[in-house]
C-alpha positions as CSV (number, residue, x, y, z in Angstrom):
1,M,-28.5,42.7,11.7
2,L,-31.1,45.2,10.5
3,I,-31.5,48.6,12.2
4,I,-34.1,51.1,11.1
5,V,-33.4,54.8,11.9
6,I,-36.1,57.3,11.3
7,V,-35.1,61.0,10.7
8,N,-37.1,63.9,9.3
9,K,-38.0,63.4,5.7
10,K,-37.7,67.1,5.0
11,R,-34.6,69.1,6.0
12,F,-33.6,72.5,4.8
13,G,-36.4,72.4,2.2
14,K,-35.1,69.1,0.7
15,Y,-36.9,65.7,0.9
16,Y,-34.8,62.6,1.5
17,K,-35.7,59.1,0.4
18,L,-35.4,56.1,2.8
19,K,-32.3,54.1,1.8
20,T,-30.4,51.0,3.0
21,F,-26.9,51.6,4.3
22,Y,-24.3,49.0,5.2
23,R,-21.7,49.0,8.0
24,D,-18.2,49.8,6.8
25,F,-16.1,48.7,9.8
26,D,-12.7,48.9,8.1
27,K,-13.5,52.2,6.4
28,D,-12.5,51.1,2.9
29,S,-15.8,52.5,1.4
30,Y,-17.2,49.0,0.9
31,G,-19.9,47.8,3.3
32,N,-20.9,44.5,4.9
33,F,-24.2,43.2,3.4
34,R,-24.9,41.3,6.7
35,D,-25.0,44.5,8.7
36,S,-27.4,47.2,7.4
37,I,-29.8,49.9,8.5
38,H,-32.6,51.9,6.8
39,A,-32.2,55.6,7.0
40,Y,-32.7,58.9,5.1
41,A,-29.0,59.8,5.4
42,P,-25.9,57.7,6.0
43,P,-25.0,57.4,9.7
44,S,-21.4,57.5,10.6
45,G,-19.6,54.3,9.6
46,Y,-22.2,53.2,7.0
47,V,-22.1,53.4,3.2
48,L,-24.4,52.5,0.3
49,D,-22.1,49.8,-1.0
50,N,-22.6,46.2,0.3
51,T,-19.9,44.2,-1.6
52,D,-17.2,43.9,1.0
53,C,-16.3,40.2,1.7
54,K,-14.1,40.9,4.7
55,D,-15.1,44.0,6.5
56,N,-12.3,43.8,9.1
57,N,-9.6,44.2,6.6
58,A,-9.3,47.5,4.6
59,N,-7.0,45.8,2.0
60,V,-9.8,43.3,1.0
61,H,-12.6,44.6,-1.2
62,P,-13.8,44.5,-4.8
63,G,-11.1,45.8,-7.1
64,A,-8.2,45.2,-4.7
65,T,-5.0,43.6,-6.0
66,E,-5.1,39.8,-5.5
67,I,-1.9,38.7,-3.7
68,C,-0.7,35.3,-2.7
69,D,-1.8,35.2,0.9
70,G,-4.5,32.5,1.1
71,I,-7.4,34.9,1.2
72,D,-9.8,36.4,-1.4
73,N,-8.4,39.9,-1.7
74,N,-10.7,41.2,-4.5
75,C,-13.9,39.5,-3.3
76,D,-14.4,37.6,-6.6
77,G,-15.0,34.3,-4.9
78,R,-11.5,32.9,-5.7
79,I,-8.4,32.6,-3.6
80,D,-4.9,33.4,-5.0
81,E,-6.2,32.9,-8.6
82,N,-3.0,34.4,-9.9
83,K,-0.8,31.6,-8.6
84,P,1.5,30.2,-11.3
85,N,0.5,26.9,-12.9
86,A,2.7,23.9,-12.0
87,L,1.8,21.0,-14.3
88,L,4.6,18.4,-14.3
89,V,4.8,16.2,-17.4
90,A,7.3,13.6,-18.5
91,L,8.8,13.9,-22.0
92,G,9.3,10.2,-22.3
93,S,8.8,7.0,-20.3
94,L,9.0,7.2,-16.5
95,D,10.7,3.8,-16.6
96,I,14.4,4.6,-17.2
97,C,15.4,1.0,-17.6
98,K,16.5,1.4,-21.2
99,T,17.0,5.1,-21.5
100,G,18.8,5.8,-18.2
101,S,17.0,9.1,-17.8
102,V,13.8,11.0,-18.5
103,T,13.2,14.7,-18.9
104,L,10.6,16.3,-16.6
105,E,9.1,19.6,-17.6
106,T,6.8,22.2,-16.0
107,N,5.2,25.5,-17.1
108,A,7.5,28.4,-18.1
109,G,6.5,32.0,-17.5
110,P,8.1,35.5,-17.2
111,G,9.8,35.8,-13.8
112,Y,9.2,32.2,-12.8
113,T,11.8,30.4,-10.7
114,Y,11.9,26.7,-10.0
115,Q,12.9,24.3,-7.3
116,W,12.8,20.6,-8.1
117,R,12.3,18.0,-5.3
118,R,12.9,14.3,-5.1
119,D,11.1,12.4,-2.4
120,N,10.3,15.8,-0.9
121,I,13.9,16.8,-0.6
122,P,15.1,19.9,-2.6
123,I,17.6,19.1,-5.4
124,L,20.5,21.5,-5.5
125,N,21.0,23.8,-8.4
126,T,17.7,23.0,-10.2
127,T,16.4,26.3,-11.2
128,K,15.0,25.7,-14.7
129,N,11.6,24.5,-15.9
130,R,13.2,21.2,-17.1
131,Y,15.0,18.6,-15.1
132,I,16.7,15.3,-16.3
133,A,16.0,12.6,-13.8
134,T,18.5,9.8,-13.7
135,I,17.5,8.3,-10.3
136,T,14.3,6.6,-9.3
137,G,12.0,8.5,-6.9
138,N,9.0,10.7,-6.6
139,Y,9.6,14.1,-8.3
140,K,7.8,17.4,-7.8
141,V,8.7,21.0,-8.6
142,V,7.8,24.3,-6.9
143,V,7.0,27.1,-9.3
144,R,7.4,30.6,-8.0
145,D,6.4,33.9,-9.7
146,S,8.0,37.3,-9.4
147,T,5.7,38.2,-6.5
148,G,6.8,35.3,-4.4
149,C,3.5,33.3,-5.0
150,S,4.3,29.6,-5.4
151,T,2.6,26.4,-6.5
152,L,3.6,22.8,-5.9
153,S,3.2,20.5,-8.9
154,N,1.8,17.1,-9.3
155,R,4.0,14.1,-8.7
156,A,5.9,12.1,-11.3
157,T,7.3,8.7,-10.2
158,V,10.5,7.6,-12.0
159,I,11.2,3.8,-11.8
160,N,13.8,1.5,-13.2
161,S,12.6,-2.0,-13.9
162,C,16.2,-3.2,-14.6
163,T,17.4,-2.5,-11.1
164,L,16.8,-5.0,-8.4
165,Q,16.9,-3.6,-4.9
166,N,16.9,-5.2,-1.5
167,S,13.6,-5.3,0.3
168,K,12.8,-5.9,4.0
169,N,11.4,-9.3,3.5
170,S,13.4,-10.9,0.7
171,S,16.9,-10.8,-0.8
172,I,16.6,-10.0,-4.5
173,Q,19.0,-12.2,-6.5
174,S,20.1,-12.1,-10.1
175,L,17.6,-12.9,-12.8
176,S,17.2,-16.6,-13.4
177,K,16.1,-18.4,-16.5
178,D,14.0,-20.6,-14.1
179,L,11.7,-17.6,-13.2
180,L,10.4,-15.1,-15.7
181,V,7.8,-12.3,-15.6
182,Y,6.4,-10.8,-18.8
183,P,5.6,-8.3,-20.1
184,N,7.9,-6.2,-18.1
185,P,7.1,-3.4,-17.7
186,S,3.3,-4.1,-17.7
187,N,0.0,-2.5,-16.8
188,G,-0.4,-5.0,-13.9
189,N,-1.5,-8.0,-15.9
190,I,1.5,-10.3,-16.0
191,T,2.4,-14.0,-16.7
192,V,4.8,-15.8,-14.4
193,T,6.7,-18.8,-15.7
194,Y,8.7,-21.0,-13.3
195,Y,10.5,-24.3,-13.6
196,S,9.8,-26.5,-10.5
197,N,12.2,-29.2,-9.5
198,S,9.6,-31.0,-7.4
199,Q,5.9,-31.7,-7.1
200,G,3.8,-30.0,-4.4
201,K,2.8,-26.5,-3.4
202,I,4.6,-23.3,-4.1
203,L,4.0,-19.9,-2.5
204,L,4.0,-16.7,-4.5
205,K,4.6,-13.4,-2.7
206,I,4.9,-9.9,-4.1
207,F,6.5,-7.1,-2.3
208,D,6.6,-3.4,-3.1
209,A,9.8,-1.4,-3.2
210,G,9.6,-0.7,0.5
211,G,9.4,-4.4,1.4
212,K,5.6,-4.4,2.2
213,L,3.8,-7.6,1.2
214,V,1.0,-6.7,-1.3
215,F,0.1,-10.1,-2.7
216,T,0.3,-13.8,-1.8
217,S,-1.0,-17.0,-3.4
218,S,-0.5,-20.7,-2.8
219,E,-0.4,-22.8,-6.0
220,A,-0.1,-26.5,-6.7
221,T,2.6,-27.6,-9.1
222,T,4.2,-30.6,-10.6
223,K,7.8,-31.1,-11.6
224,G,8.4,-29.1,-14.7
225,S,7.0,-25.8,-16.1
226,F,4.6,-23.7,-14.0
227,V,2.7,-20.9,-15.7
228,K,0.4,-18.5,-13.8
229,K,-1.4,-15.3,-15.0
230,L,-1.7,-12.6,-12.3
231,F,-4.0,-9.6,-12.6
232,L,-2.6,-7.0,-10.3
233,T,-4.9,-4.1,-11.3
234,D,-5.1,-2.9,-7.7
235,L,-1.4,-2.2,-7.4
236,K,-0.1,1.3,-8.1
237,Q,2.5,2.2,-10.6
238,G,6.0,1.3,-9.3
239,V,8.7,-1.4,-8.8
240,Y,7.7,-4.7,-7.3
241,Y,9.5,-8.0,-6.4
242,L,8.1,-11.5,-6.9
243,S,9.3,-14.3,-4.6
244,I,8.6,-18.0,-5.2
245,Y,9.1,-20.4,-2.3
246,N,9.2,-24.1,-3.3
247,N,10.2,-26.4,-0.4
248,E,13.7,-25.1,0.4
249,E,14.2,-23.3,-2.9
250,E,13.6,-19.6,-3.3
251,K,13.6,-17.5,-6.5
252,H,13.2,-13.8,-6.8
253,I,12.6,-11.4,-9.6
254,G,11.8,-7.7,-10.0
255,F,9.2,-6.2,-12.3
256,S,7.5,-2.8,-12.8
257,I,4.0,-1.6,-13.3
258,V,3.6,1.5,-15.6
259,R,0.2,3.2,-16.3
């Protein structure tokens, strides 16, 4: 909105130059560039400055202290730029099959406090920037600075390819020499070897850790060794279970994808 106010150019023997003034609604001495007038002297509630980015809040203006409140306090175009970093990294393999654990680490900083979470549930007494994970799950950490500003980290998924769990659609049995998956862990490209006791068709099904069917294939086989390469590049990192159905026979095996 632009308003032009004309007053006498000469007053008390002094000449005034026409200027642009900006509305300062919150009276913090910083004006709103969208609301201006032309005048020879500043009307009440107007200032020469036009850099206020939130003219209804006197605590928001250029040079103000940036606090963690979800708004741009200092009008620099950034919001909560002083929030602590929270980059979670694994100091080892996220597959704890052989190691039994993996150390997770995030940023350290003066006055920082930490709260680790597993599957979005806070873990008790986890107040350091390192945590040793011995259980599978999705891990994150909340990093909080001395002002109370906090950041939630990225996710790290810990798996255990040695552990076979029950799924909704299949009962996972002990590993059998008749059914093998390799390499294990893999990047998603695996080879399945299976010894068939009969000729006919077999059904391959792959389930994720929650029991959801994510892959199925019907294959012809003869009595003896069956070898099939699978390219599971569309599957995410995690633990999966392969089930083979051959007439009345069922075989099950677990494997993991790590990227």
